[in-house]
C-alpha positions as CSV (number, residue, x, y, z in Angstrom):
1,M,20.5,9.1,0.5
2,Y,17.8,10.9,1.0
3,E,15.8,8.5,3.4
4,S,17.1,10.5,6.5
5,F,15.5,13.7,5.2
6,F,11.7,12.2,4.6
7,D,11.1,9.9,7.2
8,N,8.0,8.1,5.8
9,N,6.6,7.4,9.5
10,R,5.9,11.1,10.2
11,Q,4.9,11.3,6.6
12,S,2.9,9.1,7.0
13,V,1.5,10.7,10.2
14,M,1.3,14.0,9.3
15,R,-1.1,12.9,6.2
16,N,-3.1,11.3,8.1
17,Y,-4.1,14.2,10.8
18,F,-4.0,15.9,7.8
19,L,-6.5,14.5,5.6
20,N,-8.7,12.2,8.3
21,E,-9.1,14.8,11.0
22,L,-8.2,18.6,10.2
23,S,-9.8,17.9,7.1
24,N,-13.4,16.9,8.8
25,I,-13.2,20.5,10.0
26,G,-13.2,22.6,7.1
27,K,-15.2,23.7,3.6
28,I,-14.7,21.2,0.9
29,V,-14.4,23.1,-2.6
30,K,-13.7,21.5,-5.5
31,Y,-11.5,22.7,-8.6
32,K,-11.4,21.6,-11.5
33,K,-7.7,20.5,-14.2
34,N,-6.3,23.6,-14.6
35,E,-7.9,25.5,-12.2
36,I,-5.8,28.3,-10.6
37,I,-5.9,28.2,-6.9
38,D,-5.5,31.4,-3.9
39,I,-5.6,29.9,-0.6
40,E,-6.6,33.3,0.9
41,E,-3.9,34.4,3.7
42,D,-6.0,33.1,6.8
43,S,-6.9,30.2,6.0
44,V,-4.7,26.7,5.1
45,G,-5.9,24.0,2.9
46,V,-5.7,20.6,3.1
47,V,-6.0,18.3,-0.1
48,V,-9.1,15.6,0.1
49,E,-9.1,14.6,-3.9
50,G,-6.4,14.7,-6.5
51,V,-3.1,16.7,-7.1
52,I,-2.3,20.5,-7.1
53,R,0.7,21.7,-8.5
54,Q,2.7,24.8,-7.4
55,S,5.2,26.6,-9.6
56,I,7.7,29.5,-9.6
57,I,6.4,30.9,-13.4
58,S,9.3,34.1,-14.7
59,L,7.8,37.3,-16.5
60,K,8.7,35.5,-19.9
61,G,6.6,32.6,-18.8
62,D,9.2,29.8,-17.6
63,E,8.2,27.7,-15.0
64,K,9.9,26.1,-11.7
65,L,8.1,23.3,-10.4
66,L,8.5,23.3,-6.9
67,Y,6.0,20.6,-5.0
68,L,2.7,18.4,-5.8
69,I,0.7,18.4,-4.0
70,R,-1.4,14.5,-2.9
71,P,-3.8,14.5,-1.1
72,G,-2.2,14.5,2.7
73,E,-0.4,17.4,2.0
74,I,-1.5,21.4,3.2
75,L,-1.1,24.5,1.4
76,G,-1.4,28.2,2.0
77,E,0.7,27.1,6.1
78,M,3.7,29.2,5.3
79,T,1.8,32.2,4.8
80,Y,-0.6,31.6,7.4
81,F,1.8,31.7,10.1
82,C,4.4,34.0,8.2
83,G,2.8,36.7,6.8
84,G,3.7,37.6,3.7
85,T,3.5,36.8,-0.5
86,D,5.6,33.8,-1.9
87,Y,4.7,34.0,-5.3
88,I,4.1,30.6,-5.4
89,V,1.2,30.2,-8.0
90,T,-0.7,26.6,-7.6
91,I,-2.6,25.0,-10.1
92,A,-4.7,21.3,-9.9
93,K,-3.3,19.0,-12.1
94,E,-6.9,17.6,-12.8
95,N,-9.7,17.9,-11.2
96,S,-9.5,18.0,-7.5
97,Q,-11.2,19.1,-4.0
98,I,-9.4,21.1,-0.8
99,A,-10.7,21.2,2.4
100,I,-10.2,25.1,3.1
101,I,-9.9,25.7,7.1
102,N,-10.6,29.4,8.5
103,K,-8.3,31.6,11.0
104,G,-11.1,30.6,13.5
105,I,-11.6,27.1,13.4
106,L,-8.1,26.0,12.5
107,E,-6.9,28.7,16.0
108,S,-9.7,26.7,18.1
109,E,-8.5,22.8,16.5
110,L,-4.7,24.5,17.5
111,S,-5.8,25.7,20.8
112,K,-7.3,22.5,22.0
113,N,-4.5,20.0,20.1
114,P,-1.5,21.9,20.6
115,Q,0.4,18.7,19.0
116,A,-1.5,19.7,15.6
117,Y,1.6,22.0,15.7
118,R,4.0,19.7,14.7
119,Y,2.5,18.6,11.2
120,F,2.6,22.0,10.6
121,I,6.4,22.3,11.0
122,H,6.4,19.6,9.3
123,S,4.8,20.6,6.8
124,M,7.2,23.3,6.1
125,T,10.2,21.9,7.4
126,R,10.2,19.0,4.4
127,K,8.6,21.8,1.4
128,F,12.0,23.3,2.4
129,R,13.8,20.2,2.3
130,I,12.9,19.7,-0.8
131,V,13.4,23.4,-2.7
132,M,16.8,23.4,-0.7
133,L,17.8,18.9,-2.4
134,Q,16.8,20.9,-5.8
135,L,19.0,24.0,-5.1
136,T,22.6,21.1,-4.6
137,N,21.2,19.1,-7.7
138,N,21.0,21.5,-9.4
139,I,25.0,23.2,-9.0
140,F,26.5,19.7,-8.3
141,N,24.6,17.6,-10.7
142,D,25.1,17.1,-15.1
143,S,21.9,16.4,-16.7
144,T,21.4,12.3,-15.7
145,G,23.1,13.7,-12.4
146,K,20.1,15.1,-12.3
147,I,17.6,13.4,-13.0
148,A,19.0,10.5,-11.1
149,D,19.2,12.4,-7.5
150,A,15.7,13.7,-8.3
151,L,14.6,9.5,-8.7
152,L,16.4,8.8,-5.7
153,R,14.9,13.0,-4.3
154,L,11.0,12.1,-5.9
155,S,11.0,8.5,-3.5
156,A,12.3,8.9,-0.5
157,C,9.5,11.7,-0.5
158,A,6.5,8.6,-1.6
159,E,4.7,6.8,0.5
160,P,6.8,3.2,-0.5
161,D,4.5,1.0,-3.3
162,S,2.4,-1.7,-2.2
163,K,5.3,-4.2,-1.9
164,G,7.7,-2.0,0.1
165,R,9.3,-1.4,-3.2
166,T,11.0,2.0,-3.3
167,S,9.0,4.2,-6.7
168,V,8.3,7.6,-7.5
169,N,4.6,7.9,-8.9
170,M,4.4,9.0,-12.5
171,I,2.2,11.9,-11.5
172,Y,4.9,13.8,-12.7
173,T,5.0,14.3,-16.7
174,H,8.7,14.3,-18.3
175,Q,8.1,17.9,-19.2
176,E,6.8,18.1,-15.3
177,L,10.7,16.5,-14.0
178,A,12.5,19.0,-16.8
179,N,10.7,21.9,-15.5
180,N,11.8,20.4,-11.6
181,I,15.0,20.3,-12.0
182,G,16.0,22.8,-15.6
183,C,16.7,20.1,-17.9
184,S,14.0,19.9,-20.9
185,R,11.8,17.0,-21.4
186,I,14.3,15.6,-24.0
187,T,16.8,14.7,-21.7
188,V,14.4,13.7,-19.0
189,T,13.0,11.4,-21.8
190,K,16.3,9.9,-22.8
191,C,18.0,9.7,-19.8
192,L,14.8,8.0,-18.2
193,N,14.8,5.1,-21.9
194,K,19.2,5.4,-20.5
195,F,18.3,4.2,-16.9
196,Q,15.1,1.6,-17.9
197,D,17.8,-0.5,-20.8
198,E,20.4,-0.4,-18.3
199,G,17.5,-2.0,-16.0
200,I,18.0,0.5,-13.4
201,I,14.3,1.2,-13.2
202,S,11.2,-0.6,-14.3
203,Y,7.7,0.9,-15.0
204,E,5.3,-0.8,-13.5
205,N,1.0,0.7,-12.4
206,K,2.3,4.0,-14.2
207,S,4.9,4.1,-11.5
208,I,9.3,3.9,-12.1
209,I,10.7,1.3,-10.2
210,I,13.8,2.1,-8.6
211,N,15.6,-2.0,-9.2
212,E,19.4,-0.3,-8.6
213,P,19.4,2.3,-6.1
214,D,23.3,2.3,-5.8
215,R,24.0,2.5,-9.4
216,L,21.2,6.1,-9.8
217,K,24.0,7.0,-7.4
218,K,27.0,6.5,-9.0
219,Y,25.7,9.3,-11.3
220,I,25.0,11.6,-8.5
221,N,27.5,14.2,-6.5
222,T,25.7,15.3,-3.8
223,V,25.6,16.4,-0.6
224,V,28.3,15.8,1.8
225,E,27.0,13.5,5.0
226,Q,27.7,14.4,8.4
């Protein structure tokens, strides 16, 4: 359902460029778990190790989780190319390493390799689509539908597992998944247990395996395909 939004081959090429080429010309900075990360406006960061959480937090302390950024994905590209402020709070979900590429080095790389612009555009477009789908999910679906939709969307954003199956790596806690879709943690846990009891999903090696995606789709009121 979401394969048309997230092309795995293109995502793999993008991640490979950022992780195996661009990061090599940056300065590696280490961050401890729960440390706040602040990428300067004239730099971008490539996640080399670990997982980074990006959220928007309200004055009352409510959190809306936007993305989990993994190795081969980047930080700060929207501010670098577009300016302005995005109010996104960036925190290391676990001990992590980020390659920081400053403006001089990045502009030199872009001059020598204009193809790299496509990877930055891909990253920004991918994040836009993630937020767009989060928004439509929140408006269109009840709690069960929100969780079913999130599982399918997250599996489309991720690389297939070693057996080529559709899966969701459980770097998301139940609370983070709740923050992502606007439900309570208890509701998330109940729905995941329901899907597991019905055989729609199963757990394996810290991943959720989507055994029957068509049954998940039946819970969802999604956008109309044109």
